[in-house]
N, C-alpha and C positions, 0 to 999 in steps of 0.2 A: 663466440667463446664466452663472452660475459654472461649470456643467458645460461649456458651450460654450467658455468662456475656457480652461478647463483642457485641453480637447482640441483647441484651435485651433492655428494655424500656429506661433505663438510657443512654445507648449508643446512642439510637435514638434521645433522647433529646439533647445530646451533639452535635450530627451531625446537628440537626436542628438549634441550637444556633450558631454553627460555620457557617452554610450557611447564616443565617440572618446577622451575623457579616460581612461576606464577601460582602453581598449585600449593607450593610451600608458603608463599608469602600471603596468600589470601586468608588462610586461617589466622596468621599472625596479625594481619591488619584488623580483622574482625575482633580478635582478642584485645588488641590495643585500644580499639574503639570502645569495646565493652568496659575495659579497665578505666578509661577516661570517664565514661558516663558514671560508672560505679563510684569512682573517686569523687566526682562532683556531687553525687547524691549523698554519700556519707559525710561529706564536708558540712552539709547543712543540717545533719541530724545531731541529736544530743550526744551520741557516742560514736565518733568516727572510727573507721577500721583500724585495728591495732594488730600489726603483724606478730609481735611478740606474744600478745595475749592469745591469738589464734593458735600459735605454735604450742603454747603451754596447755591450752584447752585440749588440743589433739593428744598431747603426751599423757595428760591426766585421764582422758577418756579411755585410751588403750590400757593404761595401767589399771583402771577400775574394772575392766573386763577380764582381768587375770585374777582368778580366785585367790583371795587372801594376799593380794599383791602388796597391800599397804604395810604388811608386816616385814616387807623387805626380803622375803624368802621365796624360792621357786620350787622347793622340794615338795614331794607328795605329803599330804596329811596322813597321820596314823592315829588310831584310837589311843587315848590316854586314860589310865585308870582313875585319875583324880579330878581332872577338869575337862573331860570330854574328848578333846583332840589336840594334836600338836604336830609340828613338822619334824621330820626325821633329823634334819640338820640343827633344828632348835634344841632337840634332845641333847645333841653333842655340846651345844653351847651351855646348856644347863649344867652338865657335869664338868665342863671347864670352869664354870663359876664356882661349883662346889670345891674344886681344887684351889681356885684363886683365893678363897677365904681361909685357906690354911697357910697362906704365904704372908711374909712381912709387908708386901706391897699393899695388901688389904688394910693393914693397920694404919698406913699413912695416907691412903686415898680417901676421898669423900664419895661414897657410892650411893647413887640415887636409883632406886628401883621404880620403874615406870610400868604400871599395868593399866589395862583399859581395853578399848576396842580399836578398830581400824583408824579412828581419828587420832588416838594416842600414838599408834604406830607411825602414822603419817607425820605427825608433829616431830617425834623424836628422830625419825629417819631423814626427814627433809629439812628440819630446822633445829636439830639437836645441838649443832655447833653454837647457835645463838643462845640456847638455854644454858649450855656449859659456860659460855663467855660471861653471861650475866652473873652466874653463881660464883665463878672464879674471881670476879672483880670485888666480891665482898670481903672486907677485912677479916671476918670471922673464919674464912676458909683459906687465908694466906698460908702458902706452903703445902697445901693439900690438893693434889690433882683431882679434879672432878671427873667422875666416871659414871656414864649412864648405863644402867642395866635395862635394856630394851625388851620388855616382856609384854607390851600391849599386843593384843592379837585380834585380827579381823574377825568380826562376828561374835566376839565374846560379850557376855553380859553377866551381871552379878547373879549367882555367887561364884562364877568361874574365876573372877579376879581374886576373890577371897581364898578359894581353894588353891590357886596358883601360888599366892604369897605363903600360905601355910606349908605347901610342899617345899618351896625354896628354903624356908626357915628350918624345916625338918631335916634338910640336907646339910645344914650348918651355914648357909648363906646368912650374912649379917650386914645388910645395907644400913647406911647411916640415915637414910630418909626414904619414905615410901610415898608415892603419889599415884592416885587412881584418877584417870581422866575418862569419865563415862557419863551416863545419864540417858542418852537417847535410845540406845539398843534395849535398855531395860524396859522401856515403854513400847517401842515398835515391835520388838520380838514377842513381848507379852501378848499384844493384840494378834500378831500373826499366829502364835501358838494357840490362842483361844479360838481363832477361826477354824483351826483344825482339831478341836477338842483335845488339845495338849495343854498340860498345866503351865501357866505363865512362868513359874519358877524354873522350869526346865530350860536347858540350852535352846537356842533358836532351832525349831524343828526342821527348817530347811537344811541346816547343816548337820544337825545331830542325827536325823534319820538316814542320811547318806552314809554316815560313819558306821552305824550299828545295824542297819537292815541288810539281810542277806541278798534280797532281790534288787539291791541297788545296781547290780550288774546282771544283765540278761539280754536276750535278743532285742526286746523293745527298748529297754533302758539304753543299750548300746546305740541303737538308732537315734534316740534322743540326744545322747551324749555327742554323737558324731555331728549332728546338726548344730548343737551348742558350740562345739569346738570349731566347726567351720566358720562360724560367725566371728569367733576370736581371731582366727587366722586371717580372715578377710579384713578385719579392722587393722590388724598389725601390718598387713601388706600395704593397705592404703596409707597408713600413717608413715611407714618407712619411705614410700615413694614421695609423699608430700614433703616430708622433712629433708630427705636426701637431696632433692632438687630445689629446695628453697621455695616451694610453691606458695608458702604462706606469705611471701613478700607481695604476692598479687592479691588484690582485694577480691577479684572474681574467683581465681583458682583456690585461694585460701578459704573463702566462704563456702564454695561448692564442696571442697573436701570436708570441711567441718560439718556441713549439713548431711552429706552422705554418711559420714562416720556416725552421726546421731541416729540415722535410720538403721544402720547396722546394729548399733547398740540396742535399739528398741527390739529388733528381731532376736538378738542375743538374749535379752531379758525374757522375752516370751518363750523362747526355747528352754531357758533355764527353769522357768515356772512349770512348763509341761513335764520336765524331767522330775522336778520335786514332787509334783502332784502324782506322778506314777509311782515314785518311791514311797510316798507316804500312804498309798492306798492299802498296802499289805503289811505283813510282819506282825510281831507280837506287840500289841498296843501297850500292855503294861510295862514292857521293857523300854519302850521308846517314848511314850507319851505321858506316863504317870497317871495319876487320877484324872479321869476325863473332866475337862473344864467346859461347862455349858453356859457360862455367864456371857453377858453382852460385852461389846468392846469397852465401854466405860469401866466395867468391873475388872476387865483384864488390865487396863491401864493402872487402876488402883492396886491390883495385886502385884504388878511389876514394880511399882514405886515402893510398896511395902517391902518387897524382897530386897530392893536396892538399899532402902533405909536400914534394915536389919543387918545386911551384909556390911554396910559402911560402918555401922556401930561396932560390929564384931572386929573388923579390920583395925579400927581405932583402938579397941581394947587390947587386942593382941600386940600391936605395935607399942602401945603405951606401956604394957607390961614388960616389954623388953627395952624400954628407954629409946624407942625409935620414933622420931617425929613423923606423923602421918598427915597427909593433906588429900582431901577429896576435891576435885575440880569438876564442875558441871560443864559439859560441852555445849556450844551453840549449835543450831541447826536451822536451815532455811524454812522448815515447816513451822517454826515458832512465830506466831503472829506478832508483827511489829518488832521482830528481833533484829532486822536489818533493812535499810532502804535498798531495794534490789536494783542492781544495774540492769541494763537491757540483756546482758548475757545471762545473768542469774534468773531473770524473769522467764527465760526460755527453758530452764530446768524443770523437769516434772518429777513428781513423787507418786508412788502408788497410793491408792486410797487408804491402805493400812497405815502407811508411814505418815501420810498427811493428817489422818485422824489422831494418831498417837502424838504427833508434835503439837497440833492445835489444841487438843484437849488435855494433854499431859503436862506440858511445860509449866503452866501456872501451879499445878499440884506438886510438881517436882521442886519448884522453887520454894513452895511452902514447906515441903518435907525437909529441904536443906536448912531452912531457917530454924526448924525444930531441932535439928542436929547441932546447929551452932549454939542453941540455948543449953545444950548438954555439954558444951565445952569442946565439941569436935570441930576441927579446923576444916570446915566445908565451905569452899569458895564458889560463888555463883559466877560462872563465865559465860552464861547464856546470852548476855547482852553486850559482849565486848565489841561487836560490830554495829551497835545501834547508831553510831554517828559516822560510820564509814560508808561512803557512797561508791567507792571503787569496788571492782569485783574482787572478792576474797574467797569465793567458792569455786571448786572445779566441777562439782555436781551438787545435788541437793543436800549432801551431807559432808563431803570431804572438802578440804581447803586447797586452793592453789598455793603457789609459793609465798605470795604476800600474806594470805590468810594463815599459813603455817608459821610464818615469822611472828605475826601478831599474837598468835596463840602461844607460841613458845615464850615470848616475852611475858605474857600474862601468867603462865605457869611458873616461870622463873621467879617473878615477883611474889607469887603466892608461897613458894617454897622459902624465899628469903624472909617473908613475914612470919613464917612458922619456925625459923631457926631459933634455937635458944640463945638468949643474950648471955654472953660470958660473965 
């Protein structure tokens, strides 16, 4: 009887359950062992594993892979007659602002118009509350609610900011202060344009050509777009799974997810580049590229800085003529030599040869150009070295900041605005 019981159906079920339990436990035991080894290893390194930092890095990486994501909008871009392109829902915001400046509320509020590139958009969207808090604490603004007009746009470069401000003023918008946070795109896109025989003063050819060229959509272009989009979806799916199940709490799983996401981003960047190269091969060159630029990269950097300088001078003159304080703030970038002691995370970020050259060769010239503007009485503030004594990670990639970096940049911009406020 006992032998039959032992070898009966119930015993078989128990053995089956036991075997399945072993199959489930084995990977868990291996994972726990790996986690223990990894934790011991990172404990003796200079920068131990940081779960919160890994989570933030994953969030920022996915955000950076969404075109124009730093301007806080998800709508499709459309051509704009005055400054290249815009998003459809931003057009609605613009005309809401036009109406706002006909109301009594505009007379009592302190409206700060922020223009610039994706860095300006990231700072105002992710750390705008800190900027408003610092401005609101100043006695000169007592009783006046501070309102940010968020018009910084990803991939913008001068003179797009200048044209945008002129357009808003022509609609009747009357900000109490204007700040432009820029500098890097003007150099990097100038070099990128020059490499494609496009005039450095034109908008970035990678974006501009897609907006205006008819063959931006076609069988080959669609194939390239599908590949590009699939990498975006893969990155989003990986990030969603990693964050939903809290895998960043594991040193092993968090690091693996971050590394895999980095690989997807590299493939996404290559797919994007192939699409841009396809789009820029054809079309009417005069309409998209302007006078052919055949100078070397150093000449493109110089041309980009000249355009930035003249556009900044003009912005100052226009605002000054209307009694509006204007502040220009130069943004920092990891490509700026000795601009920041890099953390291990930041040392792993890579920049294209174009961007690396623009930052390395351009920043000394850009700072010199800003000094000349200050000699003319223009409130041009050098923010390129605000991280020079910061050893912690402040960048989410080679150009954009993480939450800590955005906070520090917002505080710097707020102080620059306070310094430019008229004394009663």
